[in-house]
C-alpha positions as CSV (number, residue, x, y, z in Angstrom):
1,X,0.0,0.0,0.0
2,X,0.9,3.4,-0.9
3,X,0.6,5.0,2.6
4,X,1.5,8.8,1.2
5,X,-1.7,8.9,-0.8
6,X,-4.5,11.1,0.4
7,X,-2.8,12.4,3.4
8,X,-6.1,14.2,4.5
9,X,-7.8,10.7,5.1
10,X,-7.6,8.6,8.2
11,X,-5.9,5.4,7.5
12,X,-6.7,2.3,9.2
13,X,-4.4,-0.9,8.3
14,X,-5.3,-4.4,8.7
15,X,-5.3,-7.8,7.2
16,X,-8.4,-9.1,5.7
17,X,-7.2,-12.6,6.3
18,X,-6.7,-12.2,9.9
19,X,-8.3,-10.2,13.0
20,X,-10.6,-7.5,11.9
21,X,-9.8,-5.0,14.7
22,X,-9.1,-2.2,12.7
23,X,-12.7,-1.9,12.0
24,X,-14.1,-2.5,15.6
25,X,-15.4,1.0,15.9
26,X,-16.8,3.6,13.0
27,X,-19.6,4.1,10.7
28,X,-19.1,4.6,6.9
29,X,-21.3,5.6,3.9
30,X,-19.6,3.0,1.9
31,X,-17.4,0.3,1.7
32,X,-15.7,-0.5,-2.0
33,X,-14.1,-3.8,-1.8
34,X,-11.3,-4.4,-4.8
35,X,-9.7,-7.6,-3.3
36,X,-12.3,-10.2,-2.7
37,X,-11.0,-13.5,-3.9
38,X,-12.4,-15.9,-1.4
39,X,-16.1,-16.0,0.3
40,X,-14.5,-16.7,3.5
41,X,-13.3,-13.2,3.5
42,X,-16.1,-11.5,2.5
43,X,-18.5,-13.1,5.0
44,X,-16.1,-11.8,7.6
45,X,-15.7,-8.3,6.1
46,X,-19.5,-8.4,6.3
47,X,-20.1,-9.6,9.6
48,X,-17.5,-7.0,10.8
49,X,-19.1,-4.2,9.1
50,X,-23.2,-5.1,9.5
51,X,-25.1,-2.3,10.8
52,X,-22.4,0.5,10.4
53,X,-22.3,0.8,6.7
54,X,-24.4,2.1,3.8
55,X,-23.1,0.2,0.8
56,X,-20.9,-2.7,0.2
57,X,-19.7,-2.4,-3.5
58,X,-18.1,-5.6,-4.4
59,X,-15.7,-5.4,-7.4
60,X,-16.3,-9.0,-9.0
61,X,-15.5,-9.9,-12.6
62,X,-17.4,-10.9,-16.0
63,X,-15.5,-14.1,-15.5
64,X,-18.3,-15.1,-13.2
65,X,-20.4,-16.5,-16.1
66,X,-20.2,-20.1,-17.6
67,X,-18.7,-19.7,-21.0
68,X,-21.3,-17.7,-22.9
69,X,-22.3,-19.2,-26.0
70,X,-23.8,-16.0,-27.6
71,X,-23.4,-12.0,-27.7
72,X,-25.3,-9.8,-25.0
73,X,-24.8,-11.8,-22.2
74,X,-26.9,-10.0,-19.3
75,X,-25.9,-9.6,-15.6
76,X,-28.6,-12.7,-14.8
77,X,-26.9,-15.0,-17.0
78,X,-25.8,-18.6,-15.2
79,X,-22.8,-18.5,-13.3
80,X,-19.7,-20.9,-13.4
81,X,-19.5,-23.3,-10.6
82,X,-16.3,-24.2,-8.8
83,X,-15.6,-27.9,-8.6
84,X,-14.3,-27.3,-4.6
85,X,-16.5,-24.4,-3.2
86,X,-14.1,-24.8,0.1
87,X,-10.8,-24.2,-2.0
88,X,-8.8,-21.0,-1.5
89,X,-6.6,-21.7,-4.3
90,X,-6.8,-18.7,-6.9
91,X,-5.9,-19.7,-10.5
92,X,-7.5,-19.5,-13.7
93,X,-9.5,-22.6,-13.2
94,X,-11.1,-21.5,-9.7
95,X,-11.0,-17.7,-10.2
96,X,-14.5,-17.1,-11.9
97,X,-16.2,-19.8,-9.5
98,X,-14.6,-18.0,-6.3
99,X,-15.7,-14.6,-7.6
100,X,-19.1,-15.9,-8.0
101,X,-19.3,-17.6,-4.4
102,X,-18.0,-14.0,-3.0
103,X,-21.0,-12.1,-4.7
104,X,-23.2,-14.9,-3.1
105,X,-21.7,-14.5,0.4
106,X,-22.3,-10.7,0.1
107,X,-25.7,-11.0,-1.1
108,X,-26.6,-13.7,1.8
109,X,-25.0,-11.1,4.4
110,X,-26.0,-7.7,3.1
111,X,-28.7,-7.8,0.7
112,X,-29.9,-4.4,1.0
113,X,-26.3,-3.1,1.2
114,X,-24.8,-5.0,-1.6
115,X,-23.4,-3.3,-5.1
116,X,-22.1,-5.9,-7.6
117,X,-20.0,-4.5,-10.2
118,X,-18.6,-6.8,-13.1
119,X,-15.6,-5.1,-15.0
120,X,-14.5,-6.3,-18.3
121,X,-10.8,-5.6,-18.8
122,X,-9.7,-2.5,-17.2
123,X,-7.0,-0.4,-19.0
124,X,-5.0,2.7,-18.9
125,X,-2.1,4.0,-17.1
126,X,-1.2,2.3,-13.9
127,X,-2.6,-1.3,-15.4
128,X,0.0,-4.0,-14.0
129,X,-1.4,-6.8,-16.1
130,X,0.1,-5.4,-19.2
131,X,-2.6,-6.5,-21.8
132,X,-3.4,-3.2,-23.2
133,X,-0.3,-1.9,-22.7
134,X,1.4,-4.4,-24.5
135,X,-0.5,-3.3,-27.7
136,X,0.8,0.6,-26.9
137,X,4.2,-0.5,-27.0
138,X,3.9,-2.8,-29.8
139,X,2.2,-0.4,-32.0
140,X,4.9,2.3,-30.9
141,X,7.7,-0.1,-32.5
142,X,6.1,0.2,-35.7
143,X,7.2,-2.3,-38.6
144,X,4.6,-4.9,-39.6
145,X,2.3,-5.5,-36.8
146,X,0.6,-9.1,-36.6
147,X,-2.9,-8.6,-36.0
148,X,-4.9,-11.6,-34.5
149,X,-8.1,-12.7,-36.3
150,X,-10.9,-10.7,-38.1
151,X,-10.5,-6.8,-38.0
152,X,-14.4,-7.1,-37.3
153,X,-14.4,-9.1,-34.3
154,X,-15.7,-7.0,-31.3
155,X,-13.7,-6.2,-28.5
156,X,-14.5,-4.5,-24.9
157,X,-12.5,-2.8,-22.4
158,X,-12.6,0.4,-20.3
159,X,-10.4,3.0,-18.9
160,X,-10.2,2.3,-15.2
161,X,-10.7,6.1,-14.5
162,X,-14.2,5.7,-16.3
163,X,-14.7,2.7,-14.5
164,X,-14.1,4.3,-11.1
165,X,-16.1,7.5,-11.8
166,X,-19.1,5.2,-12.6
167,X,-18.7,3.2,-9.4
168,X,-18.3,6.4,-7.4
169,X,-21.5,7.7,-9.2
170,X,-23.3,4.6,-7.9
171,X,-22.1,5.1,-4.5
172,X,-23.1,8.9,-4.6
173,X,-26.5,8.0,-5.9
174,X,-27.4,5.3,-3.5
175,X,-27.6,2.9,-6.3
176,X,-27.4,-0.9,-5.5
177,X,-27.7,-3.8,-7.6
178,X,-25.6,-5.7,-10.2
179,X,-23.9,-4.3,-13.4
180,X,-21.3,-5.0,-16.0
181,X,-18.6,-2.1,-16.2
182,X,-16.9,-2.1,-19.5
183,X,-16.6,-0.2,-22.8
184,X,-17.2,1.7,-25.0
185,X,-20.6,2.9,-24.9
186,X,-20.7,2.1,-28.9
187,X,-19.5,-1.5,-30.3
188,X,-15.6,-1.4,-31.1
189,X,-13.8,-3.7,-33.2
190,X,-10.5,-5.1,-33.1
191,X,-9.6,-3.5,-36.4
192,X,-10.8,0.3,-35.0
193,X,-9.0,-0.4,-31.9
194,X,-5.5,-1.3,-33.6
195,X,-6.3,1.6,-36.3
196,X,-6.8,4.0,-33.7
197,X,-3.5,3.0,-32.0
198,X,-1.9,3.1,-35.1
199,X,-3.2,6.7,-35.5
200,X,-2.2,7.8,-32.4
201,X,0.9,6.1,-31.7
202,X,2.7,5.4,-35.2
203,X,1.3,6.1,-38.4
204,X,3.7,4.1,-40.4
205,X,3.2,1.0,-38.7
206,X,1.7,-1.6,-41.1
207,X,-1.4,-4.0,-39.7
208,X,-1.2,-7.5,-41.1
209,X,-4.0,-9.4,-40.1
210,X,-3.5,-12.8,-39.4
211,X,-6.4,-15.6,-39.5
212,X,-7.4,-17.3,-36.4
213,X,-7.1,-21.0,-37.6
214,X,-3.6,-20.2,-38.6
215,X,-2.6,-18.9,-35.3
216,X,-4.2,-21.7,-33.3
217,X,-2.4,-24.3,-35.3
218,X,0.8,-22.4,-34.7
219,X,0.1,-22.9,-31.0
220,X,-0.6,-19.0,-30.4
221,X,-2.4,-18.7,-26.8
222,X,-5.1,-16.6,-27.0
223,X,-5.3,-13.4,-24.6
224,X,-2.1,-13.7,-23.2
225,X,0.4,-14.2,-26.3
226,X,-2.0,-11.9,-28.3
227,X,-3.8,-10.0,-25.7
228,X,-7.6,-8.9,-26.5
229,X,-7.6,-12.1,-29.2
230,X,-10.2,-14.9,-28.5
231,X,-11.0,-17.4,-31.0
232,X,-14.6,-17.4,-32.3
233,X,-15.6,-19.8,-29.9
234,X,-15.1,-17.9,-26.9
235,X,-15.2,-14.1,-28.6
236,X,-18.8,-13.4,-26.9
237,X,-16.6,-12.7,-23.6
238,X,-15.7,-9.7,-25.2
239,X,-19.2,-8.7,-26.3
240,X,-21.4,-8.4,-23.0
241,X,-24.6,-6.3,-22.6
242,X,-23.6,-3.0,-21.2
243,X,-27.1,-1.7,-21.7
244,X,-27.6,-1.5,-17.9
245,X,-24.6,0.2,-17.3
246,X,-25.4,2.9,-20.1
247,X,-28.7,3.4,-18.8
248,X,-27.2,4.2,-15.4
249,X,-24.9,6.8,-16.7
250,X,-21.8,5.0,-18.0
251,X,-19.4,7.6,-19.9
252,X,-16.2,6.5,-21.6
253,X,-13.5,8.9,-22.7
254,X,-12.3,9.0,-26.0
255,X,-10.2,5.5,-27.0
256,X,-7.4,8.2,-28.2
257,X,-7.0,9.7,-24.8
258,X,-6.6,6.1,-23.1
259,X,-3.8,5.3,-25.8
260,X,-2.0,8.3,-25.5
261,X,-1.9,8.4,-21.6
262,X,-1.2,4.7,-21.5
263,X,1.9,5.2,-23.6
264,X,3.3,8.2,-21.6
265,X,2.9,6.3,-18.4
266,X,4.5,3.1,-19.7
267,X,7.5,5.1,-20.8
268,X,8.1,5.8,-17.4
269,X,7.8,2.1,-16.2
270,X,10.2,-0.7,-16.2
271,X,9.9,-3.1,-19.5
272,X,7.0,-5.6,-19.4
273,X,5.7,-8.0,-18.2
274,X,5.3,-6.4,-14.6
275,X,3.8,-8.0,-11.6
276,X,0.5,-7.6,-10.0
277,X,-1.4,-8.6,-7.0
278,X,-4.0,-11.4,-7.1
279,X,-4.0,-14.3,-9.3
280,X,-0.9,-15.5,-10.9
281,X,-0.6,-14.6,-14.4
282,X,1.1,-15.5,-17.9
283,X,3.6,-13.5,-19.2
284,X,1.9,-11.2,-21.6
285,X,2.5,-10.7,-25.3
286,X,4.7,-12.0,-28.2
287,X,8.4,-11.6,-28.4
288,X,9.6,-9.7,-31.4
289,X,11.3,-13.0,-32.5
290,X,8.0,-15.2,-32.3
291,X,6.2,-12.5,-34.2
292,X,8.6,-12.2,-36.9
293,X,8.7,-15.9,-37.5
294,X,4.9,-16.1,-37.5
295,X,4.4,-13.3,-40.0
296,X,7.1,-15.1,-41.9
297,X,5.2,-18.3,-41.8
298,X,2.2,-16.6,-42.8
299,X,3.5,-14.9,-46.1
300,X,5.2,-18.0,-47.1
301,X,1.5,-19.5,-47.3
302,X,0.3,-20.0,-51.0
303,X,-2.5,-17.4,-51.6
């Protein structure tokens, strides 16, 4: 924790996995829980704060859903189940199921105070995952850029600053419920995203689109080796329904602003990949050598 932030605020330090003595007294208008991974901790927090808060806003994830089989999944879609509800191992297999259990734990304990927000891909400055930042830095290098799949494939992402503003507006307005938090408010394609990145960061870069089957046959891992790319049978995860959030006032800044701000921030940071708290993550992005090999093999195919 950066203890120098918000010097005018009262700071209470504690461990959510131990005694919650720091929360033994006081009343708060709202709690924003950004770090719930296992339901036991949510139950403990809810019990410690019951009767002394106006709202408990839980940051969940769109990964709570079973694999969507269509675009436009809404907030009431069936959720994934974790094989062992008692597990506290957070990894790629358990993450979504444990988040779903965290939601249920909060709803059981504080049904009137619960506000559950389910973000999609959060991007922008200070993003420790590198998933969006990798594309920013890759486009800045220029040259021939391997672009995965179809330029018409839909993608969704939201600047973390816009997500935070939306969440705070819900708290200030006394809104409760369950809502997706992603963007932009108008549909965005991979072609439009990478085209905007080229225009904003390196207009001379050359976009080379490579189809899904070729990449999968070559063993390229979706989402990690090529961030924001999912094969067609999983692409609905990047096309969830945002109508509830939009009706509640969701607003997204221009994509070009996020691209430029991310580039400026990344220029002051150590090389990717960085580290992040939470579940372990695979290294992000193709190496330049691997990208060059794939492009060479793609161009060698008979046309």
